[in-house]
Each structure stands twice: as C-alpha cells, then as structure tokens.
N, C-alpha and C positions, 0 to 999 in steps of 0.2 A: 307815469307820475300820478295819474288819476287813481289808479289802483292802490298805490301807496297811501295816497291822501285818504281814500275811503277806509283803508285798513286802520290808519292812524285814528280817524274819527270814531270808527267802530270800537277799536280797542280802548280809546279814551272813555267812550260811553260805558262800556262794560266795566272797565276798571273803576271808573268814577262811581258807578252804582254799587259795586262791591266795596269800594272804599268807605262809602257812607255807612253800609251795614257793619263794616269792619270797625269803624270808629265808634258806632253806637255800642258795639259789644266789647270795646277795648278794656273796659273795667274788669272783664272776666279773664283777660289774658294775663299770663305771667309777665311780670315786669322785668324779666331778666335780660331782654334785648334792648339796650339803650338806643342803638341806631334805629331800631324799628319804632320805638316810641317817639324819637325825634322826628321821624318821617310823618307819623300820625299827627304830631303836634302841628306840622306844617299844613296838614289837611289838604283839601281840594284846592285851596287858594294857590298852593305851590304848583299844582298841575295846570291850573287854568290861568296863571299869571302870564300875560303876553310877553313880558320882558324876561321870563325865565328861559335861559338858553339851553338847558339840559332836560327839557320836558320829556323827550323820548326815552332818555336814560331813566328818568323817574318812573315812567310807565313800565319799563322793563323791570326795574327794581321792585315795583309794586306787584307786577305779575309774578315774579319769583317768590315774593313774600306770600302771595295767595295761591301759589302752585298753579298758575295759569299757563296754558300752552298757547302762545300767540300764533304758532304755525297752524295748530288745530283750529284756532279762532278764524284764521284767514280762510281755511278750507270750508268752514261752516258758512262763511259769508259769501262764498262763491255761488252765483246763481246758475241755474240750468240754462244752457244755450238752445234747448229744444223749443221749437215752435210748431204748432199744428194748425192746419186750415180748419176753420169752424164754419163750413158752408155745406149746402145740400148739393150744389152742382159745381161751380167753379169760382175762383177768386183771381182777379187780375193782379199781376205783378208788374210794377211800373219802374221806369228808369229813374224817377225822382219821387220824393215824398209829397206828391200832390195828386189830386183826383183827376186832373186833366193831363197828367204826364203820359208819355208814350208807354204803351203796353209792351212788355218784353217777354211775358210768359204767363202761364196759368197754373194755379194749384187747384187740385180737385179734392173731393170729399176723401178724408182719411190720409191726405198727403201731408208731409211735414218737411222741416228743414232746420237749418242752423241760424241762430241770431247772429248778425254781424254788427248791427248798430241800431239804436233806437232814438227817435226824437219826435216831438210834437204829435204824438198819437200815431206814428208810423214806425214800422220795423223793416230794416234792411236785412234780407235773409238770403241764404244759399240753399237751393233744393235741386239736386241733380245738376243740370247745366245752367239753371237759372240763377242769376244774381240780380236782385232788384228790391223794390219797396212795396210793402203791403199795408193796408189800413188795419190798425190794431183792432178795430171793431169786428173784424172777421177772422181773428186769430185766437188761439188758446196758448197760454203760457204756464210755466211752473207745474204744479201738481195736476192741473187739468190736462195740460199737454201730455204729461207723462202717462196719465191714465189712458188717454186715447191712443197713444203710441203703443202701450202694452197690449191694448185690445186689438188694434189694427195691424201692428207690425208682426214680424216673424223672424226667426233665426234661419240663416241660410249658410250652407257650407259650400265653399269653392274648392274644387279638386285641384291639388298642386302636383299630383303625380301624372305621368303619361297615361297610365291605365290604373284604375283603382277598383278593387274587387268589393262587391257588396255581398255580405253574408247574412244568413238567416239568424245567426246568433253571434254574440260578441266574443268570438274566438277564431283563431286561424284555421281550425279544423272543421268549422261549421260549413254546411252546404252553401254553395254559391248561388246567389240570386241573380246576379248580373254584373256588368262592368260599366264604369263611368270613365269618361275621357277628361283629359286635362282641361281646366277652365270651365267645366260644366258646373252648374249650380243645382243644388238639391236642398229641399227643406229639411231642417233639423227638428226632431221631435223631442219634447221634454219627457223622456222616459229613461228609467235607470238602465245602465249598462255597465259592464266590467270596466275597470280602469284602463284608459288608453283607447277606448272605443266610444263612438257616439251613435245614437239611433237616428236614422233618416227615413224619409218617406220615399220609397222606391216604387214608382208606378202604383201608388196606393197601398203598398205593403210595407210593414216595418222591416227595415234592413239595418245592418250595422257596418260601419266603415272604421278603419284605423284612424284615430284622431290626428296622428302625426302627418298624414297626407292631405289634410284639408285645413282651410282657414274659415273659422266660423265668425260671422258678423250678424248684428241685429239690423234688419232692413225695414225701412219705412218707405212707403210709396213716395216717389218724387213727382214734381210737376213736369210740364213741358215748356220749352221755349217756343216762341212764335215760329221759328224756323222748323222745329221738330213737328209742330202741329201741321204746318204746310206740307211737309214731307209725308206725314201719315195720311192726310186727307188726299194727297195725290195717289198714294197706294190704294186707298179706298175707292177712288174714282176708277182706277184701273180694274179693281175687283168687280165693281158694279157692272162693267161692260160685259162680263161673262154671265151675269144673272139673267135667268128667264123671268122676266118681271111678273111676279105674282106675290101673294102675301109673304111666303118664305120659300119660294121655289128657287132652288139654286142648282148650279151645275155639279157634275161629279167631283170636280177638283175641290170645291168649297165643302162638299160633304165629307171628303176625305181629310181635309184640313181640320174640320171639327172632330172627326173620328181620331185623328192623330193626337189632338189635345186631350181627348177623353182617354186614349191609350196611355198617355204620359201621366195624367192626373189620377186616373182611376182604373188602370188596367188590371189591378189585383182586387178590385172591389166587386161586390155582387152586381148583377145586371141592372137592378134598379138604381144602384149608386152611379153606374155609368150613364144611364139616361138622365139622372139628376144633374150631373156635371154638365152635360149637353144643354139641359134646360136652363141652367144658370147663365150660360153664354147667350141663349136666346132671350132670356129675360132682360139681360143687359142691352141687347139689340133693341128691345122694345122700350127701354127706359131712356128718358131724356138726359139722364146723368152720364150716359156712355155713348160711344160711337154707334152709328145706326147700321153697321154691317158686321158680319161674323168676323171677317178679317180684321177690321178695326178694333173689335172687342178683344180678340185673342192677342193682338200685338200692342194693345194700349200700354203705355209706359207703366212699369211696376206692378202689373196685375197678375200674370200667370208665370211662375218661375220657369217651367219648361220652355215657354215661348221666349223668355228673356235669354235663356242659356243657349238657344239654338237647337235644343233637343226635339222640339216639335217639327222643325224643318227637316231634321235628319230622319225622323220616323216617317214623315210624310214622303220624303224623297225615296226612302228605301222601299216603301209599299208594304212593309211588314207590320201591318196593323191588325190587331185582333178582330176577328169577324164580329164578335159581340159588340165591340166599340163602334164598328161601322153601322151595325143595326141600331145601336143606341143613338148615334148621330142622326140617323134617318127618322127615328121616333121623335127626337127632340125637334127636328125641323118640321115635322108634321103637326107640332103643337102639343105633344105629350109632355107633361111636367109633374113629376112626383113631388115637387117642392113648391108648388104654387108659383108666386111671383118673386120668390127669394133670389137675391143677386150675389150672395157670398157663400163660400164654404171654406173649411179648413179641417185639419185633422182634429178628432175629438180631444178636447183639452179642458173639459169642465165648463165650457161656454154653453149657455142655454141656446137651444135651437132644435131643429129637426134632425135627428141622428139616423143616418142610413149607412150601414157598414162602419167603416172607420172615419167617416166624415160627419161633421155637423154643419147643417145648412142654416143660414140666417139672413 
C-alpha cells in the first residue's frame, strides 16, 4: 500500500510539473483535439481537487497525452537496497534500533548487506546470517554504497557440475589447466572470452570454464553473528595452543596452512608474488582490524575465496603444495614483505596499487 501511495504521489508530482509546462505552451498546440483542450481547461485544479473521484484515471489520461511511461517511472523511483559499512574496524548490529540494544553481530570494513527497513536514523539490514539494526551514522547508502561495493566486491563462480575442466583458452580443444569440483568457488575475471566461456582465476593463472556449468554472482563481504564470532575465536584458541610462542614462530602445520593458501591464491604467480600473498596474511595478523592469528585471518568470513570454498583444506590435507609456496610461507613468517604493510590484493583490474605478476596489492 505504501509503495502504491508513493508511486501515486511521485506520478502526480511529475505529471503536475509537466502539466504546467504543457499549459504554458498550449497556445502553440494544434486545437484539433477537443478532449485534450477540455482537459487542459480543467487544469491542475481537477487533479488536485479532493472530491474528484477519478484522479488516478486523469493522471493516466495525462500520462498518455504526454507519452509518459508510468511503469518506467516506478522503476526509476525504486531505490537501491544496498548498504555498506562505513567503519575502519567493526560496526555493532543490534536487535533493536537503539544504542543500548543487544548486539547480535558485527559488520567489518568493506562489508555490506541488504536494507530491510529504516526508521529514526537506524537501518535494519541483512548481511550473511545477521539480521539486525545499525546506526545510519556508520553506513553508506545509494551511490556511495554502490561505489564502495564495486571497489571491494568481486564476481564469483560456483561450480554446478560434478567435475569441471579449466582450460588455458576459451575452447574445448585448449590445453587443460586443472579440474574443479562441484560446489567449489572461484573468482571471475573481467576479461574477454569466446561466447559461452568465462575467464577465471585458477591458482593465480587465467583459466577458462564453460559458462553453462557455473553460476556467477557478485559477492560482497558479509559480517558475522555473535555465535559465528564465538566459534571462530574458539578455533583460534585451539590454533594458539600449537604455537611456539615467539613473535611469529609457528608449528609446521600452520606454516603448511599458510603455504596452502598461497598455493591456491598464487600458485601460478612468480615467487615474489607468492611471498607477497603470504605477507598480506601476516600484515592482517599484525593489524587491529583483523584476527590476530594466521588461522583466524585465513578463515575470516568473506575474505579468501579458496578458504571459503574448502579448497585450502583439500590442498592442505593432500600435502600436494608447491615447494615454492612452502618457501614463500616461511619467508613471510620470518617477516619478509615485498608489499610493505598492505593488507589487500586482487587480480589486476585497473585499480591503483603495487603490481606483482597478475595481482595488484593495496
């Protein structure tokens, strides 16, 4: 009902404005349409008369006279449901629109969600498994939210086939790069390919998969519920028990976990690029904006696609990790960083930053 009312008011405003212009210029119109001139003689008074029972019909008639498309008008008036967190670290999501209400989750830097409701300077949103209220002071809407989402988000393909072949070129006869399993996620690259194919990031190398066997979605990082945070922190505490406490001295398992991530994200990159990916993880460990363990950073919600899809786990458990990636992990753990204190990377896409191989670090 509210939507119809808003559309009615919007249409009335537009039609009214155009009607004024129309009447000012009516002397220039051909006087061949008597019904049209009768309508204009009624003027806006007919449209705005409270007792007029056929106002909507008059608006429709006026729209037809002026070649207006009310359906298009409705579409233009629909606002974006996207909302993005505007914080450096985290934003509390509460169960009610009040500062002292119970915290049900957290949105982090570059996280977004869908607007469900708005009132009194608060927005009810959905982000991942979170549904709750956030203070508008710490949110971005409209064009600002879309700009941040375009910058921080990414396209991801979900494999629908039991086994999907990844090829070096976009045709069935091209050399095979590797295989993807059903349900696996892989980053989509904005590069040209033949019809029916899409370009993906396969272990840091450009690969091509048949479009019919994947579902492509635009992904924005989601927040975490309080329960998800507790589960993650428990896993981090378990991981810390195996650490030989020193600045960044860790056991062999943690070194291999970092190496497995490097293998998945940059296995096809030059060695410097592999060390750089490991350094990004270590920079996040040092940063107050991220978990303070390697395990916590790698498995943080919405951060590394191979970790989300389970690929890191499979590579780690298989033990089939490139020797260069293990060496890169060891260097990153020792404090080597070709990217300074940068905490993000993605495939080169025109974004400004430090370019190493096919990645840009920022």
